[in-house]
mmCIF file of the N, C-alpha and C atoms, coordinates in Angstrom:
data_MODEL
# 
_entry.id   MODEL 
# 
loop_
_atom_site.group_PDB 
_atom_site.id 
_atom_site.type_symbol 
_atom_site.label_atom_id 
_atom_site.label_alt_id 
_atom_site.label_comp_id 
_atom_site.label_asym_id 
_atom_site.label_entity_id 
_atom_site.label_seq_id 
_atom_site.pdbx_PDB_ins_code 
_atom_site.Cartn_x 
_atom_site.Cartn_y 
_atom_site.Cartn_z 
_atom_site.occupancy 
_atom_site.B_iso_or_equiv 
_atom_site.pdbx_formal_charge 
_atom_site.auth_seq_id 
_atom_site.auth_comp_id 
_atom_site.auth_asym_id 
_atom_site.auth_atom_id 
_atom_site.pdbx_PDB_model_num 
ATOM 1   N N  . MET A 1 1  ? 169.274 52.949 -83.311  1.00 0.00 ? 1  MET A N  1 
ATOM 2   C CA . MET A 1 1  ? 167.884 53.131 -83.689  1.00 0.00 ? 1  MET A CA 1 
ATOM 3   C C  . MET A 1 1  ? 167.088 53.573 -82.460  1.00 0.00 ? 1  MET A C  1 
ATOM 4   N N  . ALA A 1 2  ? 166.102 54.421 -82.692  1.00 0.00 ? 2  ALA A N  1 
ATOM 5   C CA . ALA A 1 2  ? 165.287 54.948 -81.599  1.00 0.00 ? 2  ALA A CA 1 
ATOM 6   C C  . ALA A 1 2  ? 164.380 53.862 -81.029  1.00 0.00 ? 2  ALA A C  1 
ATOM 7   N N  . ASN A 1 3  ? 164.062 54.008 -79.749  1.00 0.00 ? 3  ASN A N  1 
ATOM 8   C CA . ASN A 1 3  ? 163.221 53.023 -79.073  1.00 0.00 ? 3  ASN A CA 1 
ATOM 9   C C  . ASN A 1 3  ? 161.799 53.511 -78.826  1.00 0.00 ? 3  ASN A C  1 
ATOM 10  N N  . HIS A 1 4  ? 161.629 54.818 -78.675  1.00 0.00 ? 4  HIS A N  1 
ATOM 11  C CA . HIS A 1 4  ? 160.309 55.350 -78.357  1.00 0.00 ? 4  HIS A CA 1 
ATOM 12  C C  . HIS A 1 4  ? 159.454 55.473 -79.612  1.00 0.00 ? 4  HIS A C  1 
ATOM 13  N N  . LYS A 1 5  ? 158.150 55.276 -79.420  1.00 0.00 ? 5  LYS A N  1 
ATOM 14  C CA . LYS A 1 5  ? 157.223 55.383 -80.546  1.00 0.00 ? 5  LYS A CA 1 
ATOM 15  C C  . LYS A 1 5  ? 157.283 56.763 -81.181  1.00 0.00 ? 5  LYS A C  1 
ATOM 16  N N  . SER A 1 6  ? 157.314 57.782 -80.342  1.00 0.00 ? 6  SER A N  1 
ATOM 17  C CA . SER A 1 6  ? 157.316 59.152 -80.858  1.00 0.00 ? 6  SER A CA 1 
ATOM 18  C C  . SER A 1 6  ? 158.590 59.439 -81.663  1.00 0.00 ? 6  SER A C  1 
ATOM 19  N N  . ALA A 1 7  ? 159.705 58.863 -81.221  1.00 0.00 ? 7  ALA A N  1 
ATOM 20  C CA . ALA A 1 7  ? 160.958 59.073 -81.945  1.00 0.00 ? 7  ALA A CA 1 
ATOM 21  C C  . ALA A 1 7  ? 160.921 58.376 -83.300  1.00 0.00 ? 7  ALA A C  1 
ATOM 22  N N  . LEU A 1 8  ? 160.326 57.184 -83.336  1.00 0.00 ? 8  LEU A N  1 
ATOM 23  C CA . LEU A 1 8  ? 160.192 56.463 -84.612  1.00 0.00 ? 8  LEU A CA 1 
ATOM 24  C C  . LEU A 1 8  ? 159.302 57.249 -85.571  1.00 0.00 ? 8  LEU A C  1 
ATOM 25  N N  . LYS A 1 9  ? 158.211 57.792 -85.033  1.00 0.00 ? 9  LYS A N  1 
ATOM 26  C CA . LYS A 1 9  ? 157.294 58.580 -85.866  1.00 0.00 ? 9  LYS A CA 1 
ATOM 27  C C  . LYS A 1 9  ? 158.005 59.836 -86.379  1.00 0.00 ? 9  LYS A C  1 
ATOM 28  N N  . ARG A 1 10 ? 158.804 60.463 -85.520  1.00 0.00 ? 10 ARG A N  1 
ATOM 29  C CA . ARG A 1 10 ? 159.539 61.666 -85.919  1.00 0.00 ? 10 ARG A CA 1 
ATOM 30  C C  . ARG A 1 10 ? 160.514 61.343 -87.044  1.00 0.00 ? 10 ARG A C  1 
ATOM 31  N N  . ILE A 1 11 ? 161.161 60.197 -86.981  1.00 0.00 ? 11 ILE A N  1 
ATOM 32  C CA . ILE A 1 11 ? 162.092 59.779 -88.040  1.00 0.00 ? 11 ILE A CA 1 
ATOM 33  C C  . ILE A 1 11 ? 161.350 59.629 -89.367  1.00 0.00 ? 11 ILE A C  1 
ATOM 34  N N  . ARG A 1 12 ? 160.176 58.992 -89.314  1.00 0.00 ? 12 ARG A N  1 
ATOM 35  C CA . ARG A 1 12 ? 159.378 58.827 -90.537  1.00 0.00 ? 12 ARG A CA 1 
ATOM 36  C C  . ARG A 1 12 ? 158.932 60.178 -91.083  1.00 0.00 ? 12 ARG A C  1 
ATOM 37  N N  . ALA A 1 13 ? 158.463 61.063 -90.201  1.00 0.00 ? 13 ALA A N  1 
ATOM 38  C CA . ALA A 1 13 ? 157.985 62.381 -90.630  1.00 0.00 ? 13 ALA A CA 1 
ATOM 39  C C  . ALA A 1 13 ? 159.119 63.199 -91.238  1.00 0.00 ? 13 ALA A C  1 
ATOM 40  N N  . ASN A 1 14 ? 160.287 63.138 -90.598  1.00 0.00 ? 14 ASN A N  1 
ATOM 41  C CA . ASN A 1 14 ? 161.439 63.889 -91.118  1.00 0.00 ? 14 ASN A CA 1 
ATOM 42  C C  . ASN A 1 14 ? 161.853 63.393 -92.501  1.00 0.00 ? 14 ASN A C  1 
ATOM 43  N N  . ALA A 1 15 ? 161.797 62.092 -92.709  1.00 0.00 ? 15 ALA A N  1 
ATOM 44  C CA . ALA A 1 15 ? 162.164 61.538 -94.018  1.00 0.00 ? 15 ALA A CA 1 
ATOM 45  C C  . ALA A 1 15 ? 161.187 62.017 -95.084  1.00 0.00 ? 15 ALA A C  1 
ATOM 46  N N  . THR A 1 16 ? 159.897 62.042 -94.737  1.00 0.00 ? 16 THR A N  1 
ATOM 47  C CA . THR A 1 16 ? 158.878 62.506 -95.690  1.00 0.00 ? 16 THR A CA 1 
ATOM 48  C C  . THR A 1 16 ? 159.093 63.975 -96.029  1.00 0.00 ? 16 THR A C  1 
ATOM 49  N N  . LYS A 1 17 ? 159.309 64.788 -95.002  1.00 0.00 ? 17 LYS A N  1 
ATOM 50  C CA . LYS A 1 17 ? 159.517 66.224 -95.228  1.00 0.00 ? 17 LYS A CA 1 
ATOM 51  C C  . LYS A 1 17 ? 160.780 66.473 -96.033  1.00 0.00 ? 17 LYS A C  1 
ATOM 52  N N  . ARG A 1 18 ? 161.835 65.707 -95.752  1.00 0.00 ? 18 ARG A N  1 
ATOM 53  C CA . ARG A 1 18 ? 163.095 65.870 -96.477  1.00 0.00 ? 18 ARG A CA 1 
ATOM 54  C C  . ARG A 1 18 ? 162.893 65.616 -97.964  1.00 0.00 ? 18 ARG A C  1 
ATOM 55  N N  . LEU A 1 19 ? 162.165 64.554 -98.298  1.00 0.00 ? 19 LEU A N  1 
ATOM 56  C CA . LEU A 1 19 ? 161.910 64.244 -99.706  1.00 0.00 ? 19 LEU A CA 1 
ATOM 57  C C  . LEU A 1 19 ? 161.103 65.349 -100.375 1.00 0.00 ? 19 LEU A C  1 
ATOM 58  N N  . ARG A 1 20 ? 160.083 65.844 -99.671  1.00 0.00 ? 20 ARG A N  1 
ATOM 59  C CA . ARG A 1 20 ? 159.250 66.909 -100.231 1.00 0.00 ? 20 ARG A CA 1 
ATOM 60  C C  . ARG A 1 20 ? 160.076 68.170 -100.452 1.00 0.00 ? 20 ARG A C  1 
ATOM 61  N N  . ASN A 1 21 ? 160.902 68.528 -99.476  1.00 0.00 ? 21 ASN A N  1 
ATOM 62  C CA . ASN A 1 21 ? 161.733 69.725 -99.598  1.00 0.00 ? 21 ASN A CA 1 
ATOM 63  C C  . ASN A 1 21 ? 162.728 69.599 -100.742 1.00 0.00 ? 21 ASN A C  1 
ATOM 64  N N  . ARG A 1 22 ? 163.342 68.429 -100.871 1.00 0.00 ? 22 ARG A N  1 
ATOM 65  C CA . ARG A 1 22 ? 164.303 68.221 -101.952 1.00 0.00 ? 22 ARG A CA 1 
ATOM 66  C C  . ARG A 1 22 ? 163.621 68.307 -103.311 1.00 0.00 ? 22 ARG A C  1 
ATOM 67  N N  . TYR A 1 23 ? 162.415 67.749 -103.420 1.00 0.00 ? 23 TYR A N  1 
ATOM 68  C CA . TYR A 1 23 ? 161.670 67.793 -104.671 1.00 0.00 ? 23 TYR A CA 1 
ATOM 69  C C  . TYR A 1 23 ? 161.357 69.239 -105.046 1.00 0.00 ? 23 TYR A C  1 
ATOM 70  N N  . GLN A 1 24 ? 160.851 70.010 -104.090 1.00 0.00 ? 24 GLN A N  1 
ATOM 71  C CA . GLN A 1 24 ? 160.485 71.400 -104.378 1.00 0.00 ? 24 GLN A CA 1 
ATOM 72  C C  . GLN A 1 24 ? 161.712 72.236 -104.730 1.00 0.00 ? 24 GLN A C  1 
ATOM 73  N N  . ALA A 1 25 ? 162.799 72.029 -104.017 1.00 0.00 ? 25 ALA A N  1 
ATOM 74  C CA . ALA A 1 25 ? 164.016 72.793 -104.289 1.00 0.00 ? 25 ALA A CA 1 
ATOM 75  C C  . ALA A 1 25 ? 164.577 72.441 -105.663 1.00 0.00 ? 25 ALA A C  1 
ATOM 76  N N  . LYS A 1 26 ? 164.581 71.171 -106.003 1.00 0.00 ? 26 LYS A N  1 
ATOM 77  C CA . LYS A 1 26 ? 165.099 70.733 -107.301 1.00 0.00 ? 26 LYS A CA 1 
ATOM 78  C C  . LYS A 1 26 ? 164.230 71.260 -108.439 1.00 0.00 ? 26 LYS A C  1 
ATOM 79  N N  . THR A 1 27 ? 162.921 71.229 -108.247 1.00 0.00 ? 27 THR A N  1 
ATOM 80  C CA . THR A 1 27 ? 162.003 71.748 -109.262 1.00 0.00 ? 27 THR A CA 1 
ATOM 81  C C  . THR A 1 27 ? 162.253 73.234 -109.491 1.00 0.00 ? 27 THR A C  1 
ATOM 82  N N  . THR A 1 28 ? 162.459 73.968 -108.413 1.00 0.00 ? 28 THR A N  1 
ATOM 83  C CA . THR A 1 28 ? 162.726 75.401 -108.537 1.00 0.00 ? 28 THR A CA 1 
ATOM 84  C C  . THR A 1 28 ? 164.030 75.647 -109.282 1.00 0.00 ? 28 THR A C  1 
ATOM 85  N N  . ARG A 1 29 ? 165.067 74.872 -108.958 1.00 0.00 ? 29 ARG A N  1 
ATOM 86  C CA . ARG A 1 29 ? 166.343 75.029 -109.668 1.00 0.00 ? 29 ARG A CA 1 
ATOM 87  C C  . ARG A 1 29 ? 166.181 74.748 -111.159 1.00 0.00 ? 29 ARG A C  1 
ATOM 88  N N  . THR A 1 30 ? 165.369 73.760 -111.494 1.00 0.00 ? 30 THR A N  1 
ATOM 89  C CA . THR A 1 30 ? 165.134 73.437 -112.904 1.00 0.00 ? 30 THR A CA 1 
ATOM 90  C C  . THR A 1 30 ? 164.452 74.603 -113.617 1.00 0.00 ? 30 THR A C  1 
ATOM 91  N N  . PHE A 1 31 ? 163.459 75.221 -112.949 1.00 0.00 ? 31 PHE A N  1 
ATOM 92  C CA . PHE A 1 31 ? 162.767 76.352 -113.556 1.00 0.00 ? 31 PHE A CA 1 
ATOM 93  C C  . PHE A 1 31 ? 163.690 77.560 -113.697 1.00 0.00 ? 31 PHE A C  1 
ATOM 94  N N  . ILE A 1 32 ? 164.614 77.731 -112.751 1.00 0.00 ? 32 ILE A N  1 
ATOM 95  C CA . ILE A 1 32 ? 165.577 78.829 -112.858 1.00 0.00 ? 32 ILE A CA 1 
ATOM 96  C C  . ILE A 1 32 ? 166.461 78.603 -114.079 1.00 0.00 ? 32 ILE A C  1 
ATOM 97  N N  . LYS A 1 33 ? 166.876 77.359 -114.291 1.00 0.00 ? 33 LYS A N  1 
ATOM 98  C CA . LYS A 1 33 ? 167.695 77.046 -115.471 1.00 0.00 ? 33 LYS A CA 1 
ATOM 99  C C  . LYS A 1 33 ? 166.918 77.315 -116.759 1.00 0.00 ? 33 LYS A C  1 
ATOM 100 N N  . ARG A 1 34 ? 165.626 76.954 -116.762 1.00 0.00 ? 34 ARG A N  1 
ATOM 101 C CA . ARG A 1 34 ? 164.800 77.217 -117.942 1.00 0.00 ? 34 ARG A CA 1 
ATOM 102 C C  . ARG A 1 34 ? 164.694 78.711 -118.202 1.00 0.00 ? 34 ARG A C  1 
ATOM 103 N N  . LEU A 1 35 ? 164.535 79.489 -117.132 1.00 0.00 ? 35 LEU A N  1 
ATOM 104 C CA . LEU A 1 35 ? 164.423 80.937 -117.277 1.00 0.00 ? 35 LEU A CA 1 
ATOM 105 C C  . LEU A 1 35 ? 165.719 81.516 -117.809 1.00 0.00 ? 35 LEU A C  1 
ATOM 106 N N  . ARG A 1 36 ? 166.847 81.043 -117.307 1.00 0.00 ? 36 ARG A N  1 
ATOM 107 C CA . ARG A 1 36 ? 168.138 81.549 -117.782 1.00 0.00 ? 36 ARG A CA 1 
ATOM 108 C C  . ARG A 1 36 ? 168.400 81.167 -119.236 1.00 0.00 ? 36 ARG A C  1 
ATOM 109 N N  . ALA A 1 37 ? 167.767 80.091 -119.694 1.00 0.00 ? 37 ALA A N  1 
ATOM 110 C CA . ALA A 1 37 ? 167.947 79.660 -121.081 1.00 0.00 ? 37 ALA A CA 1 
ATOM 111 C C  . ALA A 1 37 ? 166.995 80.376 -122.029 1.00 0.00 ? 37 ALA A C  1 
ATOM 112 N N  . ALA A 1 38 ? 166.130 81.224 -121.498 1.00 0.00 ? 38 ALA A N  1 
ATOM 113 C CA . ALA A 1 38 ? 165.146 81.930 -122.336 1.00 0.00 ? 38 ALA A CA 1 
ATOM 114 C C  . ALA A 1 38 ? 165.868 82.823 -123.334 1.00 0.00 ? 38 ALA A C  1 
ATOM 115 N N  . GLU A 1 39 ? 165.393 82.788 -124.556 1.00 0.00 ? 39 GLU A N  1 
ATOM 116 C CA . GLU A 1 39 ? 166.023 83.561 -125.633 1.00 0.00 ? 39 GLU A CA 1 
ATOM 117 C C  . GLU A 1 39 ? 165.379 84.932 -125.812 1.00 0.00 ? 39 GLU A C  1 
ATOM 118 N N  . ASP A 1 40 ? 164.055 85.000 -125.680 1.00 0.00 ? 40 ASP A N  1 
ATOM 119 C CA . ASP A 1 40 ? 163.371 86.268 -125.912 1.00 0.00 ? 40 ASP A CA 1 
ATOM 120 C C  . ASP A 1 40 ? 162.686 86.750 -124.633 1.00 0.00 ? 40 ASP A C  1 
ATOM 121 N N  . LYS A 1 41 ? 162.417 88.041 -124.599 1.00 0.00 ? 41 LYS A N  1 
ATOM 122 C CA . LYS A 1 41 ? 161.871 88.677 -123.402 1.00 0.00 ? 41 LYS A CA 1 
ATOM 123 C C  . LYS A 1 41 ? 160.477 88.151 -123.067 1.00 0.00 ? 41 LYS A C  1 
ATOM 124 N N  . LYS A 1 42 ? 159.688 87.854 -124.085 1.00 0.00 ? 42 LYS A N  1 
ATOM 125 C CA . LYS A 1 42 ? 158.306 87.421 -123.848 1.00 0.00 ? 42 LYS A CA 1 
ATOM 126 C C  . LYS A 1 42 ? 158.261 86.124 -123.041 1.00 0.00 ? 42 LYS A C  1 
ATOM 127 N N  . SER A 1 43 ? 159.040 85.145 -123.453 1.00 0.00 ? 43 SER A N  1 
ATOM 128 C CA . SER A 1 43 ? 159.038 83.870 -122.730 1.00 0.00 ? 43 SER A CA 1 
ATOM 129 C C  . SER A 1 43 ? 159.625 84.035 -121.329 1.00 0.00 ? 43 SER A C  1 
ATOM 130 N N  . GLY A 1 44 ? 160.605 84.919 -121.196 1.00 0.00 ? 44 GLY A N  1 
ATOM 131 C CA . GLY A 1 44 ? 161.188 85.192 -119.886 1.00 0.00 ? 44 GLY A CA 1 
ATOM 132 C C  . GLY A 1 44 ? 160.187 85.824 -118.941 1.00 0.00 ? 44 GLY A C  1 
ATOM 133 N N  . GLN A 1 45 ? 159.399 86.767 -119.471 1.00 0.00 ? 45 GLN A N  1 
ATOM 134 C CA . GLN A 1 45 ? 158.404 87.437 -118.635 1.00 0.00 ? 45 GLN A CA 1 
ATOM 135 C C  . GLN A 1 45 ? 157.266 86.502 -118.242 1.00 0.00 ? 45 GLN A C  1 
ATOM 136 N N  . GLU A 1 46 ? 156.981 85.522 -119.063 1.00 0.00 ? 46 GLU A N  1 
ATOM 137 C CA . GLU A 1 46 ? 155.940 84.552 -118.713 1.00 0.00 ? 46 GLU A CA 1 
ATOM 138 C C  . GLU A 1 46 ? 156.406 83.629 -117.599 1.00 0.00 ? 46 GLU A C  1 
ATOM 139 N N  . LEU A 1 47 ? 157.688 83.283 -117.609 1.00 0.00 ? 47 LEU A N  1 
ATOM 140 C CA . LEU A 1 47 ? 158.228 82.327 -116.647 1.00 0.00 ? 47 LEU A CA 1 
ATOM 141 C C  . LEU A 1 47 ? 158.637 82.978 -115.322 1.00 0.00 ? 47 LEU A C  1 
ATOM 142 N N  . LEU A 1 48 ? 159.005 84.252 -115.370 1.00 0.00 ? 48 LEU A N  1 
ATOM 143 C CA . LEU A 1 48 ? 159.520 84.931 -114.181 1.00 0.00 ? 48 LEU A CA 1 
ATOM 144 C C  . LEU A 1 48 ? 158.563 84.915 -112.987 1.00 0.00 ? 48 LEU A C  1 
ATOM 145 N N  . PRO A 1 49 ? 157.277 85.260 -113.137 1.00 0.00 ? 49 PRO A N  1 
ATOM 146 C CA . PRO A 1 49 ? 156.384 85.249 -111.958 1.00 0.00 ? 49 PRO A CA 1 
ATOM 147 C C  . PRO A 1 49 ? 156.270 83.872 -111.309 1.00 0.00 ? 49 PRO A C  1 
ATOM 148 N N  . LYS A 1 50 ? 156.288 82.839 -112.111 1.00 0.00 ? 50 LYS A N  1 
ATOM 149 C CA . LYS A 1 50 ? 156.197 81.489 -111.568 1.00 0.00 ? 50 LYS A CA 1 
ATOM 150 C C  . LYS A 1 50 ? 157.443 81.149 -110.747 1.00 0.00 ? 50 LYS A C  1 
ATOM 151 N N  . VAL A 1 51 ? 158.608 81.516 -111.274 1.00 0.00 ? 51 VAL A N  1 
ATOM 152 C CA . VAL A 1 51 ? 159.859 81.236 -110.572 1.00 0.00 ? 51 VAL A CA 1 
ATOM 153 C C  . VAL A 1 51 ? 159.930 82.045 -109.281 1.00 0.00 ? 51 VAL A C  1 
ATOM 154 N N  . ILE A 1 52 ? 159.524 83.306 -109.329 1.00 0.00 ? 52 ILE A N  1 
ATOM 155 C CA . ILE A 1 52 ? 159.537 84.145 -108.130 1.00 0.00 ? 52 ILE A CA 1 
ATOM 156 C C  . ILE A 1 52 ? 158.612 83.566 -107.075 1.00 0.00 ? 52 ILE A C  1 
ATOM 157 N N  . SER A 1 53 ? 157.461 83.080 -107.482 1.00 0.00 ? 53 SER A N  1 
ATOM 158 C CA . SER A 1 53 ? 156.521 82.458 -106.550 1.00 0.00 ? 53 SER A CA 1 
ATOM 159 C C  . SER A 1 53 ? 157.134 81.221 -105.899 1.00 0.00 ? 53 SER A C  1 
ATOM 160 N N  . MET A 1 54 ? 157.818 80.420 -106.693 1.00 0.00 ? 54 MET A N  1 
ATOM 161 C CA . MET A 1 54 ? 158.457 79.218 -106.156 1.00 0.00 ? 54 MET A CA 1 
ATOM 162 C C  . MET A 1 54 ? 159.548 79.582 -105.156 1.00 0.00 ? 54 MET A C  1 
ATOM 163 N N  . LEU A 1 55 ? 160.345 80.592 -105.473 1.00 0.00 ? 55 LEU A N  1 
ATOM 164 C CA . LEU A 1 55 ? 161.406 81.021 -104.561 1.00 0.00 ? 55 LEU A CA 1 
ATOM 165 C C  . LEU A 1 55 ? 160.823 81.540 -103.250 1.00 0.00 ? 55 LEU A C  1 
ATOM 166 N N  . ASP A 1 56 ? 159.742 82.321 -103.353 1.00 0.00 ? 56 ASP A N  1 
ATOM 167 C CA . ASP A 1 56 ? 159.101 82.837 -102.140 1.00 0.00 ? 56 ASP A CA 1 
ATOM 168 C C  . ASP A 1 56 ? 158.577 81.703 -101.269 1.00 0.00 ? 56 ASP A C  1 
ATOM 169 N N  . ARG A 1 57 ? 158.026 80.693 -101.903 1.00 0.00 ? 57 ARG A N  1 
ATOM 170 C CA . ARG A 1 57 ? 157.485 79.552 -101.158 1.00 0.00 ? 57 ARG A CA 1 
ATOM 171 C C  . ARG A 1 57 ? 158.603 78.796 -100.440 1.00 0.00 ? 57 ARG A C  1 
ATOM 172 N N  . LEU A 1 58 ? 159.741 78.617 -101.115 1.00 0.00 ? 58 LEU A N  1 
ATOM 173 C CA . LEU A 1 58 ? 160.876 77.938 -100.482 1.00 0.00 ? 58 LEU A CA 1 
ATOM 174 C C  . LEU A 1 58 ? 161.413 78.746 -99.303  1.00 0.00 ? 58 LEU A C  1 
ATOM 175 N N  . ALA A 1 59 ? 161.465 80.063 -99.470  1.00 0.00 ? 59 ALA A N  1 
ATOM 176 C CA . ALA A 1 59 ? 161.965 80.911 -98.388  1.00 0.00 ? 59 ALA A CA 1 
ATOM 177 C C  . ALA A 1 59 ? 160.999 80.911 -97.207  1.00 0.00 ? 59 ALA A C  1 
ATOM 178 N N  . LYS A 1 60 ? 159.719 80.914 -97.496  1.00 0.00 ? 60 LYS A N  1 
ATOM 179 C CA . LYS A 1 60 ? 158.710 80.912 -96.430  1.00 0.00 ? 60 LYS A CA 1 
ATOM 180 C C  . LYS A 1 60 ? 158.799 79.645 -95.589  1.00 0.00 ? 60 LYS A C  1 
ATOM 181 N N  . LYS A 1 61 ? 159.110 78.535 -96.228  1.00 0.00 ? 61 LYS A N  1 
ATOM 182 C CA . LYS A 1 61 ? 159.203 77.258 -95.522  1.00 0.00 ? 61 LYS A CA 1 
ATOM 183 C C  . LYS A 1 61 ? 160.610 76.977 -95.001  1.00 0.00 ? 61 LYS A C  1 
ATOM 184 N N  . ASN A 1 62 ? 161.504 77.974 -95.101  1.00 0.00 ? 62 ASN A N  1 
ATOM 185 C CA . ASN A 1 62 ? 162.892 77.859 -94.627  1.00 0.00 ? 62 ASN A CA 1 
ATOM 186 C C  . ASN A 1 62 ? 163.670 76.745 -95.323  1.00 0.00 ? 62 ASN A C  1 
ATOM 187 N N  . ILE A 1 63 ? 163.297 76.424 -96.542  1.00 0.00 ? 63 ILE A N  1 
ATOM 188 C CA . ILE A 1 63 ? 164.075 75.459 -97.317  1.00 0.00 ? 63 ILE A CA 1 
ATOM 189 C C  . ILE A 1 63 ? 165.327 76.158 -97.853  1.00 0.00 ? 63 ILE A C  1 
ATOM 190 N N  . ILE A 1 64 ? 165.160 77.430 -98.256  1.00 0.00 ? 64 ILE A N  1 
ATOM 191 C CA . ILE A 1 64 ? 166.309 78.269 -98.584  1.00 0.00 ? 64 ILE A CA 1 
ATOM 192 C C  . ILE A 1 64 ? 166.202 79.538 -97.729  1.00 0.00 ? 64 ILE A C  1 
ATOM 193 N N  . HIS A 1 65 ? 167.309 80.224 -97.548  1.00 0.00 ? 65 HIS A N  1 
ATOM 194 C CA . HIS A 1 65 ? 167.313 81.444 -96.743  1.00 0.00 ? 65 HIS A CA 1 
ATOM 195 C C  . HIS A 1 65 ? 166.590 82.560 -97.490  1.00 0.00 ? 65 HIS A C  1 
ATOM 196 N N  . LYS A 1 66 ? 165.945 83.450 -96.740  1.00 0.00 ? 66 LYS A N  1 
ATOM 197 C CA . LYS A 1 66 ? 165.165 84.513 -97.378  1.00 0.00 ? 66 LYS A CA 1 
ATOM 198 C C  . LYS A 1 66 ? 166.050 85.452 -98.200  1.00 0.00 ? 66 LYS A C  1 
ATOM 199 N N  . ASN A 1 67 ? 167.297 85.653 -97.765  1.00 0.00 ? 67 ASN A N  1 
ATOM 200 C CA . ASN A 1 67 ? 168.189 86.522 -98.533  1.00 0.00 ? 67 ASN A CA 1 
ATOM 201 C C  . ASN A 1 67 ? 168.626 85.857 -99.838  1.00 0.00 ? 67 ASN A C  1 
ATOM 202 N N  . LYS A 1 68 ? 168.786 84.552 -99.815  1.00 0.00 ? 68 LYS A N  1 
ATOM 203 C CA . LYS A 1 68 ? 169.123 83.828 -101.044 1.00 0.00 ? 68 LYS A CA 1 
ATOM 204 C C  . LYS A 1 68 ? 167.984 83.950 -102.049 1.00 0.00 ? 68 LYS A C  1 
ATOM 205 N N  . ALA A 1 69 ? 166.752 83.834 -101.556 1.00 0.00 ? 69 ALA A N  1 
ATOM 206 C CA . ALA A 1 69 ? 165.588 83.995 -102.435 1.00 0.00 ? 69 ALA A CA 1 
ATOM 207 C C  . ALA A 1 69 ? 165.561 85.406 -103.017 1.00 0.00 ? 69 ALA A C  1 
ATOM 208 N N  . ALA A 1 70 ? 165.812 86.400 -102.177 1.00 0.00 ? 70 ALA A N  1 
ATOM 209 C CA . ALA A 1 70 ? 165.802 87.790 -102.640 1.00 0.00 ? 70 ALA A CA 1 
ATOM 210 C C  . ALA A 1 70 ? 166.895 88.031 -103.675 1.00 0.00 ? 70 ALA A C  1 
ATOM 211 N N  . ASN A 1 71 ? 168.083 87.488 -103.434 1.00 0.00 ? 71 ASN A N  1 
ATOM 212 C CA . ASN A 1 71 ? 169.183 87.647 -104.394 1.00 0.00 ? 71 ASN A CA 1 
ATOM 213 C C  . ASN A 1 71 ? 168.850 86.991 -105.727 1.00 0.00 ? 71 ASN A C  1 
ATOM 214 N N  . ASN A 1 72 ? 168.291 85.784 -105.668 1.00 0.00 ? 72 ASN A N  1 
ATOM 215 C CA . ASN A 1 72 ? 167.914 85.086 -106.897 1.00 0.00 ? 72 ASN A CA 1 
ATOM 216 C C  . ASN A 1 72 ? 166.858 85.862 -107.669 1.00 0.00 ? 72 ASN A C  1 
ATOM 217 N N  . LYS A 1 73 ? 165.845 86.354 -106.968 1.00 0.00 ? 73 LYS A N  1 
ATOM 218 C CA . LYS A 1 73 ? 164.771 87.107 -107.631 1.00 0.00 ? 73 LYS A CA 1 
ATOM 219 C C  . LYS A 1 73 ? 165.325 88.354 -108.298 1.00 0.00 ? 73 LYS A C  1 
ATOM 220 N N  . SER A 1 74 ? 166.228 89.042 -107.608 1.00 0.00 ? 74 SER A N  1 
ATOM 221 C CA . SER A 1 74 ? 166.820 90.258 -108.155 1.00 0.00 ? 74 SER A CA 1 
ATOM 222 C C  . SER A 1 74 ? 167.626 89.964 -109.419 1.00 0.00 ? 74 SER A C  1 
ATOM 223 N N  . LYS A 1 75 ? 168.469 88.941 -109.344 1.00 0.00 ? 75 LYS A N  1 
ATOM 224 C CA . LYS A 1 75 ? 169.312 88.601 -110.502 1.00 0.00 ? 75 LYS A CA 1 
ATOM 225 C C  . LYS A 1 75 ? 168.476 88.142 -111.688 1.00 0.00 ? 75 LYS A C  1 
ATOM 226 N N  . LEU A 1 76 ? 167.440 87.338 -111.414 1.00 0.00 ? 76 LEU A N  1 
ATOM 227 C CA . LEU A 1 76 ? 166.602 86.847 -112.505 1.00 0.00 ? 76 LEU A CA 1 
ATOM 228 C C  . LEU A 1 76 ? 165.788 87.974 -113.132 1.00 0.00 ? 76 LEU A C  1 
ATOM 229 N N  . THR A 1 77 ? 165.315 88.908 -112.317 1.00 0.00 ? 77 THR A N  1 
ATOM 230 C CA . THR A 1 77 ? 164.568 90.043 -112.845 1.00 0.00 ? 77 THR A CA 1 
ATOM 231 C C  . THR A 1 77 ? 165.461 90.905 -113.727 1.00 0.00 ? 77 THR A C  1 
ATOM 232 N N  . LYS A 1 78 ? 166.694 91.134 -113.252 1.00 0.00 ? 78 LYS A N  1 
ATOM 233 C CA . LYS A 1 78 ? 167.662 91.907 -114.062 1.00 0.00 ? 78 LYS A CA 1 
ATOM 234 C C  . LYS A 1 78 ? 167.922 91.198 -115.388 1.00 0.00 ? 78 LYS A C  1 
ATOM 235 N N  . PHE A 1 79 ? 168.062 89.868 -115.323 1.00 0.00 ? 79 PHE A N  1 
ATOM 236 C CA . PHE A 1 79 ? 168.334 89.090 -116.523 1.00 0.00 ? 79 PHE A CA 1 
ATOM 237 C C  . PHE A 1 79 ? 167.192 89.232 -117.527 1.00 0.00 ? 79 PHE A C  1 
ATOM 238 N N  . VAL A 1 80 ? 165.954 89.088 -117.043 1.00 0.00 ? 80 VAL A N  1 
ATOM 239 C CA . VAL A 1 80 ? 164.788 89.172 -117.945 1.00 0.00 ? 80 VAL A CA 1 
ATOM 240 C C  . VAL A 1 80 ? 164.660 90.582 -118.519 1.00 0.00 ? 80 VAL A C  1 
ATOM 241 N N  . ASN A 1 81 ? 164.909 91.598 -117.703 1.00 0.00 ? 81 ASN A N  1 
ATOM 242 C CA . ASN A 1 81 ? 164.813 92.978 -118.208 1.00 0.00 ? 81 ASN A CA 1 
ATOM 243 C C  . ASN A 1 81 ? 165.890 93.266 -119.237 1.00 0.00 ? 81 ASN A C  1 
ATOM 244 N N  . GLY A 1 82 ? 166.999 92.550 -119.193 1.00 0.00 ? 82 GLY A N  1 
ATOM 245 C CA . GLY A 1 82 ? 168.080 92.768 -120.147 1.00 0.00 ? 82 GLY A CA 1 
ATOM 246 C C  . GLY A 1 82 ? 167.878 92.034 -121.457 1.00 0.00 ? 82 GLY A C  1 
ATOM 247 N N  . LEU A 1 83 ? 166.893 91.123 -121.496 1.00 0.00 ? 83 LEU A N  1 
ATOM 248 C CA . LEU A 1 83 ? 166.622 90.399 -122.740 1.00 0.00 ? 83 LEU A CA 1 
ATOM 249 C C  . LEU A 1 83 ? 165.997 91.330 -123.765 1.00 0.00 ? 83 LEU A C  1 
ATOM 250 N N  . SER A 1 84 ? 166.185 90.995 -125.026 1.00 0.00 ? 84 SER A N  1 
ATOM 251 C CA . SER A 1 84 ? 165.576 91.824 -126.070 1.00 0.00 ? 84 SER A CA 1 
ATOM 252 C C  . SER A 1 84 ? 164.587 91.043 -126.901 1.00 0.00 ? 84 SER A C  1 
# 
């Protein structure tokens, strides 16, 4: 266990950030699953901008890599455009 005050504070801050990052990443994965389960194009197009925004936010905060976000956005856009 750390002895310095600053190290103890850093441990607390890291735990808080870790929980927040995990929550945001899990929420985004859930929305991606919802988008992939979309049956019609209209519902897919309504959900796509929200999911893209979430992916961009995760990439900006380095929770996921920027290329992973770009790949996900590309695949999801292709999926929605292929819906009828």
